[in-house]
C-alpha positions as CSV (number, residue, x, y, z in Angstrom):
1,M,11.5,49.5,-61.7
2,I,11.7,52.2,-64.7
3,S,8.6,50.7,-66.4
4,L,6.8,50.3,-62.7
5,S,4.4,53.4,-62.9
6,A,2.4,52.2,-60.2
7,V,2.3,49.8,-57.2
8,N,0.4,48.9,-54.2
9,M,2.1,47.6,-51.3
10,S,-0.4,48.7,-48.4
11,F,-1.1,46.9,-45.0
12,N,1.7,44.2,-45.0
13,Q,3.2,44.8,-42.4
14,L,6.7,46.1,-43.9
15,S,9.5,47.0,-42.3
16,G,13.0,48.0,-42.7
17,L,14.6,50.6,-45.2
18,L,12.6,50.9,-48.4
19,P,15.4,50.2,-51.5
20,A,16.5,53.5,-53.4
21,G,14.5,52.3,-56.4
22,W,11.1,52.3,-54.6
23,V,11.6,55.6,-52.8
24,K,10.1,57.7,-56.0
25,L,7.2,55.4,-56.2
26,A,6.0,55.7,-52.7
27,E,6.5,59.8,-53.3
28,H,4.2,59.2,-56.4
29,S,1.9,56.8,-55.0
30,P,1.9,57.2,-50.7
31,K,-1.8,55.2,-50.2
32,G,0.2,52.4,-51.9
33,F,2.5,52.1,-48.7
34,L,0.1,53.1,-46.1
35,G,-0.5,50.4,-42.9
36,N,3.1,49.6,-42.7
37,P,4.5,51.7,-39.5
38,Q,7.7,49.9,-39.4
39,L,8.5,51.0,-43.1
40,C,11.3,53.3,-43.6
41,I,11.2,55.2,-46.7
42,Q,14.1,57.4,-47.0
43,S,14.2,60.4,-49.3
44,E,16.1,63.7,-49.2
45,N,13.2,65.6,-47.8
46,S,12.2,63.0,-45.6
47,P,14.9,61.1,-43.6
48,C,14.0,57.6,-41.8
49,S,12.8,58.8,-38.5
50,K,14.2,57.8,-35.9
51,N,11.3,56.9,-33.7
52,Q,10.7,54.3,-35.9
53,S,13.8,52.6,-34.9
54,R,13.5,52.9,-31.2
55,R,9.9,51.8,-31.7
56,R,11.3,48.7,-33.5
57,I,14.1,47.9,-30.5
58,R,11.7,48.6,-28.0
59,R,9.2,46.0,-29.4
60,N,12.2,43.7,-29.8
61,T,13.4,44.5,-26.4
62,R,9.8,43.5,-24.5
63,I,9.5,40.3,-26.4
64,I,13.4,39.3,-25.3
65,I,12.7,40.4,-22.0
66,A,9.0,38.2,-21.9
67,L,11.1,35.2,-23.4
68,L,13.8,35.4,-20.5
69,L,10.8,35.6,-17.6
70,S,9.2,32.9,-19.3
71,S,12.5,30.9,-19.0
72,L,13.1,32.5,-15.4
73,A,9.8,30.8,-14.1
74,V,10.0,27.7,-15.7
75,M,13.5,26.7,-14.3
76,V,12.1,28.2,-10.8
77,S,9.0,25.3,-11.0
78,G,11.4,23.0,-12.1
79,L,13.9,23.1,-9.3
80,C,11.0,23.4,-6.8
81,A,9.9,20.7,-8.1
82,I,13.0,18.4,-7.8
83,H,13.8,20.1,-3.9
84,Y,10.0,18.5,-3.5
85,M,10.8,15.2,-4.9
86,V,14.4,15.2,-3.3
87,K,13.0,15.9,0.1
88,R,10.3,13.3,-0.5
89,S,12.6,10.6,-1.3
90,R,15.1,11.5,1.6
91,R,11.8,11.2,4.1
92,R,11.3,7.7,2.5
93,L,14.5,6.7,2.5
94,L,14.5,7.2,6.5
95,A,11.5,5.3,6.7
96,K,13.0,2.2,5.4
97,H,16.4,2.5,6.7
98,V,16.0,3.3,10.3
99,S,18.8,3.8,12.3
100,V,18.9,2.5,16.4
101,R,20.6,6.0,16.8
102,G,18.0,7.9,15.0
103,L,15.0,6.4,17.2
104,D,14.7,9.8,19.2
105,T,13.1,11.9,16.7
106,T,12.1,9.6,13.7
107,E,8.5,10.7,12.3
108,E,6.6,10.3,9.3
109,L,2.7,11.4,9.1
110,P,0.1,12.5,6.9
111,E,0.2,15.8,5.9
112,D,-1.0,18.2,8.5
113,L,-1.1,15.2,11.4
114,T,1.3,15.9,14.1
115,Y,2.4,13.7,17.0
116,D,0.6,15.7,19.4
117,D,-2.7,15.3,17.4
118,I,-2.4,11.7,17.6
119,L,-2.2,12.3,21.8
120,R,-5.5,14.8,22.1
121,A,-7.5,12.6,19.5
122,T,-6.7,9.5,22.5
123,D,-7.1,11.5,25.4
124,N,-3.6,10.4,26.0
125,W,-3.8,7.1,25.5
126,S,-7.2,6.8,27.2
127,E,-8.1,3.2,28.0
128,K,-12.0,3.8,26.4
129,Y,-10.3,3.8,22.7
130,V,-8.5,0.6,23.2
131,I,-9.8,-1.7,20.4
132,G,-7.2,-4.5,20.8
133,R,-4.5,-5.7,22.8
134,G,-1.6,-8.2,21.9
135,R,2.3,-9.0,22.3
136,H,3.6,-6.1,20.9
137,G,1.7,-3.2,21.5
138,T,-1.6,-2.0,22.1
139,V,-4.0,-0.8,19.7
140,Y,-5.8,2.6,19.5
141,R,-9.0,3.8,17.3
142,T,-9.4,7.3,16.8
143,E,-10.8,9.8,14.5
144,L,-8.0,12.4,13.6
145,A,-10.0,14.2,10.9
146,P,-13.9,14.4,10.2
147,G,-15.0,11.4,8.9
148,R,-12.0,9.4,8.9
149,Q,-10.8,7.0,11.5
150,W,-7.6,5.4,12.4
151,A,-5.9,2.6,14.0
152,V,-3.1,3.8,16.1
153,K,-0.9,1.2,17.6
154,T,1.8,1.9,20.3
155,V,4.7,0.0,20.7
156,D,7.5,0.0,23.7
157,L,10.6,0.0,21.7
158,S,12.5,-1.7,24.5
159,Q,10.8,-4.7,24.2
160,I,10.0,-5.3,20.3
161,K,12.3,-4.4,17.4
162,F,10.0,-1.9,15.6
163,P,12.0,-0.5,13.0
164,I,11.7,-3.8,11.5
165,E,8.2,-3.9,11.4
166,M,8.1,-0.4,10.0
167,K,10.7,-1.8,7.4
168,I,8.3,-4.3,6.3
169,L,5.3,-2.1,6.3
170,N,7.0,0.7,4.5
171,M,8.1,-2.3,1.9
172,V,5.1,-4.2,1.3
173,K,2.0,-2.9,-0.9
174,H,-0.9,-5.3,-1.4
175,R,-4.9,-5.2,-0.5
176,N,-4.7,-8.0,1.7
177,I,-2.2,-6.0,3.9
178,V,-2.6,-3.7,6.4
179,K,-1.2,-0.2,4.7
180,M,0.9,2.0,7.2
181,E,0.0,5.5,6.5
182,G,2.7,6.9,9.1
183,Y,4.7,6.2,11.8
184,C,6.3,8.4,15.1
185,I,8.9,6.9,17.4
186,R,9.8,9.4,20.7
187,G,12.9,7.8,22.2
188,N,11.8,4.1,23.5
189,F,8.1,4.9,22.6
190,G,6.8,4.3,19.0
191,V,3.4,4.9,17.3
192,I,2.0,2.9,13.8
193,L,-0.8,4.5,12.1
194,S,-3.1,2.2,9.7
195,D,-6.7,2.8,8.6
196,Y,-9.2,1.6,10.7
197,M,-10.9,-1.5,10.1
198,P,-14.6,-1.7,11.6
199,E,-14.9,-5.6,11.5
200,G,-12.2,-6.1,13.8
201,T,-10.2,-9.0,13.4
202,L,-11.1,-12.4,12.0
203,F,-10.9,-14.0,15.2
204,E,-13.5,-11.7,16.8
205,L,-15.5,-12.8,13.9
206,L,-16.1,-16.2,14.6
207,H,-15.6,-16.4,18.2
208,G,-16.1,-13.0,19.7
209,R,-19.6,-11.7,18.2
210,K,-23.0,-12.7,20.3
211,P,-25.3,-13.9,18.5
212,Q,-22.8,-15.2,15.7
213,V,-22.3,-13.7,12.8
214,P,-23.4,-15.7,9.7
215,L,-20.7,-16.7,7.2
216,D,-22.0,-18.3,4.0
217,W,-19.5,-20.0,1.6
218,K,-18.8,-16.7,-0.4
219,V,-17.5,-15.0,2.8
220,R,-15.4,-17.5,4.3
221,H,-14.0,-18.2,0.7
222,Q,-13.1,-14.6,0.1
223,I,-11.5,-14.5,3.5
224,A,-9.6,-17.6,2.9
225,L,-8.3,-16.2,-0.6
226,G,-7.6,-13.1,0.6
227,A,-5.1,-14.0,3.6
228,A,-3.6,-16.8,1.1
229,Q,-3.1,-13.9,-1.6
230,G,-1.6,-11.8,1.1
231,L,0.9,-14.7,2.1
232,S,2.0,-15.6,-1.2
233,Y,2.7,-12.0,-2.0
234,L,5.4,-12.1,1.0
235,H,6.5,-15.2,0.4
236,H,7.0,-15.2,-3.8
237,D,6.3,-11.8,-4.8
238,C,8.5,-9.4,-2.3
239,V,12.5,-9.5,-2.5
240,P,13.7,-10.6,-0.4
241,M,11.4,-12.8,0.9
242,I,9.2,-12.1,4.1
243,V,8.0,-14.5,6.4
244,H,5.2,-13.3,8.8
245,R,6.1,-16.0,11.6
246,D,2.9,-15.1,13.4
247,V,0.2,-16.0,11.6
248,K,-3.0,-16.2,13.3
249,S,-6.8,-15.0,13.4
250,S,-6.5,-12.1,15.9
251,N,-3.9,-11.0,13.3
252,I,-6.2,-10.7,10.4
253,L,-8.3,-7.9,10.1
254,M,-11.6,-7.7,8.4
255,D,-12.8,-4.2,6.6
256,A,-16.2,-3.4,6.1
257,D,-16.3,-5.8,3.2
258,L,-15.3,-8.6,5.1
259,V,-12.1,-8.4,3.2
260,P,-9.1,-9.8,4.9
261,K,-5.9,-7.6,6.1
262,I,-2.7,-9.5,7.4
263,A,-1.4,-7.4,10.0
264,D,1.4,-7.2,13.1
265,F,4.5,-8.0,11.8
266,G,6.7,-7.6,14.5
267,M,7.7,-10.7,15.0
268,G,8.5,-10.8,11.1
269,K,11.9,-11.5,9.3
270,I,13.2,-10.4,5.4
271,V,15.0,-13.0,4.3
272,G,18.0,-12.4,2.6
273,D,20.1,-15.0,1.1
274,E,22.2,-14.9,4.1
275,D,19.6,-15.9,6.1
276,A,18.6,-18.9,3.6
277,D,19.7,-21.3,6.7
278,A,19.5,-18.7,9.7
279,T,18.1,-20.1,12.7
280,V,16.6,-18.3,15.9
281,S,16.9,-18.9,19.4
282,V,13.6,-19.2,20.8
283,V,10.3,-20.4,19.4
284,I,8.3,-17.9,17.6
285,G,4.5,-17.7,17.6
286,T,1.3,-18.3,19.4
287,L,0.2,-21.4,21.0
288,G,-2.0,-23.3,18.4
289,Y,-0.4,-22.0,15.5
290,I,3.1,-23.0,16.0
291,A,4.5,-25.3,13.4
292,P,5.5,-28.6,14.9
293,E,9.5,-28.4,13.7
294,H,9.7,-25.7,15.9
295,G,10.2,-27.8,18.4
296,Y,12.7,-29.6,17.5
297,N,14.4,-27.6,14.3
298,T,14.4,-23.5,14.5
299,R,15.3,-22.9,10.6
300,L,13.6,-20.3,9.5
301,T,11.1,-21.1,6.5
302,E,8.2,-19.5,4.8
303,K,6.3,-23.3,5.6
304,S,5.8,-21.9,8.9
305,D,3.4,-19.6,7.8
306,V,1.7,-22.1,5.6
307,Y,1.3,-24.2,8.7
308,S,-0.2,-21.3,10.7
309,Y,-3.0,-20.2,7.5
310,G,-3.9,-24.2,7.7
311,V,-5.1,-23.4,11.3
312,V,-6.4,-20.5,10.4
313,L,-8.4,-22.6,7.9
314,L,-9.7,-25.2,10.3
315,E,-10.9,-22.3,12.6
316,L,-12.7,-20.5,9.4
317,L,-14.5,-24.0,8.7
318,C,-14.9,-25.5,12.4
319,R,-15.4,-21.8,14.2
320,K,-13.6,-23.2,17.1
321,M,-10.2,-22.0,18.9
322,P,-7.0,-23.6,18.0
323,V,-6.6,-24.7,21.5
324,D,-9.9,-26.0,23.3
325,P,-10.3,-27.7,26.3
326,A,-13.2,-29.9,24.2
327,F,-10.2,-31.6,22.6
328,G,-8.2,-32.5,25.8
329,D,-5.1,-32.0,27.0
330,G,-2.6,-31.2,25.1
331,V,-4.6,-31.6,21.6
332,D,-5.1,-28.7,19.5
333,I,-7.4,-28.2,16.3
334,V,-5.3,-30.0,13.6
335,A,-4.6,-33.2,16.1
336,W,-8.1,-33.1,17.0
337,M,-9.4,-33.1,13.3
338,R,-7.0,-35.2,12.3
339,L,-8.1,-37.7,14.9
340,N,-11.7,-37.3,14.2
341,L,-11.1,-37.7,10.3
342,K,-9.4,-41.6,10.7
343,H,-12.6,-43.6,10.6
344,A,-15.4,-40.7,9.9
345,D,-17.8,-40.9,7.1
346,Y,-19.5,-37.9,5.5
347,C,-22.2,-37.2,7.7
348,S,-19.7,-37.4,10.5
349,V,-17.5,-34.8,9.1
350,M,-19.7,-32.6,8.5
351,S,-20.6,-32.7,12.0
352,F,-17.0,-31.4,12.9
353,L,-17.8,-28.7,11.0
354,D,-19.9,-25.0,11.8
355,E,-23.3,-26.3,12.4
356,E,-24.5,-23.6,9.8
357,I,-22.7,-25.2,7.4
358,M,-24.7,-28.3,7.8
359,Y,-27.6,-26.2,6.2
360,W,-25.7,-24.7,2.7
361,P,-26.5,-26.3,-0.7
362,E,-24.4,-29.4,-1.8
363,D,-22.3,-27.9,-4.1
364,E,-21.1,-25.5,-1.0
365,K,-21.0,-28.3,1.1
366,A,-18.7,-30.1,-0.9
367,K,-16.6,-26.8,-1.6
368,A,-16.0,-26.8,2.6
369,L,-15.0,-30.5,2.0
370,N,-12.2,-29.3,-0.4
371,L,-11.6,-26.5,1.8
372,L,-10.6,-29.0,4.9
373,D,-8.7,-31.4,2.6
374,L,-6.3,-27.9,1.8
375,A,-6.2,-27.1,5.4
376,I,-4.8,-30.8,6.5
377,S,-3.0,-30.8,3.5
378,C,-1.1,-26.8,5.0
379,T,-0.7,-28.8,7.9
380,Q,1.5,-31.7,7.4
381,V,4.1,-32.7,9.9
382,A,6.6,-32.5,7.6
383,F,6.9,-29.2,6.5
384,E,8.6,-30.1,3.0
385,S,5.0,-31.9,2.2
386,R,3.3,-28.9,2.7
387,L,2.1,-26.4,-0.4
388,S,3.6,-23.0,-1.0
389,M,1.3,-20.5,-0.8
390,R,1.4,-20.2,-4.6
391,E,0.0,-23.4,-4.8
392,V,-2.6,-22.3,-2.1
393,V,-4.0,-19.9,-3.9
394,S,-4.5,-21.8,-7.0
395,T,-6.1,-24.2,-4.8
396,L,-8.9,-21.9,-3.4
397,M,-9.7,-20.8,-7.0
398,R,-9.4,-24.1,-8.4
399,I,-12.0,-25.2,-5.7
400,D,-14.5,-22.2,-6.1
401,D,-14.6,-22.5,-10.6
402,Q,-14.9,-26.2,-10.2
403,Y,-18.7,-26.2,-9.3
404,N,-19.7,-23.1,-11.1
405,R,-18.9,-24.3,-14.3
């Protein structure tokens, strides 16, 4: 540095000890080293300031502490998240694997909702809130939060396998299957919480409203297709397969847009490999919907659901109940329709259907007749001859498409 007479290193944020060869330059040109507070210029008259070193240490210490605190905060947040997920997983696992001994205090309800809230909202199970009764329990309508209505199903656990229904509803997730929002078990008393369906059941829509609710082709096809898609999901997309075993119009709920939702899995069966040839000791189902093979063969098969679905299609088309005194003694809607179709022509076939269909456009009448053919295929006496629900869905989509081209 002997030949260097001047230098300007100002405001470069330099730090540390200035080399001995630069000290004289700094003494002769101090302005050239301004703006470097961490730079130590050590000379005989001006040794390095300890304050500079202390400031540097304090600054480094603050940086280290900040880094440590940030890392600690991230770790704590991560542990909290893991704890929350583990807790939620345990609760879901409990919902799916309910043991008989654990029935006393089992509960999983939406956040900020308790069993006592349900009791208060139903006025301790008052009759004025009842919207339905069935073989497997009573259903109440209630409002547990402003603007949010629920359907609350109560079940006597001494009479029915409630945990099986709860397990099925936890397994399934489909647009056309009712969604369980929560449940609660108190001793031999169980509660299932689900969304309230404002249009009631398909049975009520077809047979219970006065005056009758008009149902055009679009609505009837939507109902037929939605119910078929729900059953197809249970039979072909769930592993293991689920058989409903009590498909009927009163177990198909209708939302505000008349989209069907299959409900009431109290008689449902989760079919494992070991159950492929399983049998049941009693006939399961509802009169008028029971497949004929159950009279002589109790082998478990999803084709019994297909038969029951075919009966629902006939209800949807004829607007007649499955068992009606007008059919004659011991005659159900399937036998009645088969008997009428033996020697019927076009006009007489149309007379067996809902009177409203007579006023549809010709292309929609043709669709209704195709739907009738599908119902007959689903209700074949031999269960091996019936379509699968996946084939039913394809047929329904084809029926609606072939006249729209």
